[in-house]
N, C-alpha and C positions, 0 to 999 in steps of 0.2 A: 544525510540523505536529503536531496532537494525535494520540493513539494511534488514535482512531476513523478519522480520515481516512487515516492511514498503513495501517491494516488494509484499508480500501476500495481504496486504490491498489495494495497488494500483491496482493489478490484479483484485481483486474483484470489486473495484469501477468502473473500465472501462469495466466490463462485459466479461472478457476472459472466455473461456470454463472451466467448472469444471474439476477437475482431471480425467484422464482416468479411466474408470471402476466405476466411482461414479454414473453414470446415469443408469436407468433401460433400458433394451433392450427387444425387442419383435421380434418374428419371424412370418412373414406372409407366410403361406403355401397357394399357389395358384395353379391353373391348369397350369400356365405358369412357375412355379418354385418358389423358396423361396427368400424372401426379408427380410433382418434384419434391424431393425430400432433402433436407440438410441433416447430415449425420454428425452427431457430436462425439467425435473420437477423442476429445480433450477431457470432457467430464465423465463420459461413459466409455472408456477405452475398450473394455472387454466385450460389451454388448455390441458396440460399433464394429469392432474387428470381426466379431462373429457374423453379423449381418453382411458386411462387405465381402467376406470370403465366399458367402453364398452368391452374392452378386457377381464377383469376379469369376467364379466357377460356372456361371450360367445356369445355376440350379433353380432360379426363379423363372426361367424361360418356360412357358406353358404351365406355370403355377396357377393358383386360383385364389381369389377372394371368395371364401366359402361360407363365411358366417357374418350375420348382422345381429347385433344385440341392441334392442330398442326399448325405450321405457314404456312402450305400449303394454297393456295388461296381459295380453296373450303371448307375449314374447319371453318374459322372464317370470312366470307365475311362481316358481319355486324360490326366487331370490328376493330376500328382504331389501337388500341394497341394489338398486337399479342403476345401470350404466348405459351409455351409448357409445358403441365402438363397432368397427368392422375389422374382421380378422382374415389374414391371408397366410399362405404357406407356399413352399417350394413345390416343384414338380414331383408328385408322389411316385411316378414311374421311375424316378432316379434315386429313390430312398437309400439304396445301397451306397450311394456316393455322399450321403449326408455326413456332416462333421459331428464330432463329439459335443455333448451338451456344454453350455458355457456357464461359468460361475456367476451367481446372482449378484447384480450391482444394485443395492437398495437406493431409493431416492434420498435417504439421509446421507449417503456417501456422495452421490452425484450432484445433489442440489437441483435436480430436474424434477418437475412436477407434471402430473398428467392433466395438462391444460388443453384447450381446443387445438387440434391438429398435431398433438404429440404422438410420436411413434414409439412403441414399446414392445418388449419381448413377451409373447404369450408363454405360459408355463402351467404345469400342474404343481408339483412340489418344487421347493427351492433347488436351484442348480440343475433343472431339467430342461431349460429353454434350449431350442435348437433353431429350426428354420421359421417357426410360426411367429408372426408379429401382428400387432393391431394398431389402429389409428383411432384416437379419441375424437368424438364429435361433441363439442362442448367441454367444459371443465369437468374432470372426473377425479376429485380428491380422494375418493374411497379406494382408488387404485395405487395411491402412494403408500409408502411404508407407514404402518399404523392405521391404515384404512381397513374397513370391515368387509370389503368385497371378498378377499381371500381369507379363509379362516385362520391361516397361520400368521396373519398380520404383517408379513414381510413385504407386501405389495409387489409391484411389477417393475421391471428394469427399463425405464425410459431411456432412449438413446438418440432421439432426433425429433424433427418436426416437419410438417408440411409447409413449404414456402410458396407453392403454387399448385392449384388444382383441388382446393377444398370443395369446390362445386362438384367435382367428380367423386370425391369421397362421400359427400352427402347423397349423390345419386345412387351410389352402390348401397349405402345405408338404407335407403328407401326402396330398394329393389324387392321384387316378390320373394317371399320366403315361406318355408314350411317350418314353423317354430323359429329357430335361429339359423336354419340352413338355407342359404340362398338357392333359389330354384328358378333358373339355373345359376350355377356359380359364375362369377365374372372372371374371365381368363386374363391372366397376366401374360401378355405377349412376350415381354422381356423387361428386365431391369438393367440399366446400364449407368455407368458413371458419366457425369456431365463434364 
């Protein structure tokens, strides 16, 4: 095997990013502005496919960014491990059309980490993620497998990243809230493939 192919095989084995332009992208049109995401359907195929089926079915049209989690003392008083994220979900009026829960993809398997701008599936127990997703503001290692934010230690399933529009994400994060509930929620006009 020549050096070129050895380098390609080694890069694939250690989970380096796929080649630029190889991953699907989507645009979130919100009342606060546009956010562009790159969806990693190579390293997180189940979570990516789950998210994209909601996009393709138009279930995020008229969805909401409804939650902001901030490290301010009044936002997470009950949590020892503080995080910074914004959370969104599909159009709740169309809940009957939602898809089945997706199998959990831990960060140990995908080699993705909850760094600034990473998009991940929100969940309660393992294997319960559906339409809800969140975006990290700053690095959030406690959301990776082995992190202490979720008591089960399984972490959350990262599946993409913001490639444009982090200013919009930060604007949503800083929006008025009652506890962690955005008041008002920020409407997702639609999410479409780019």
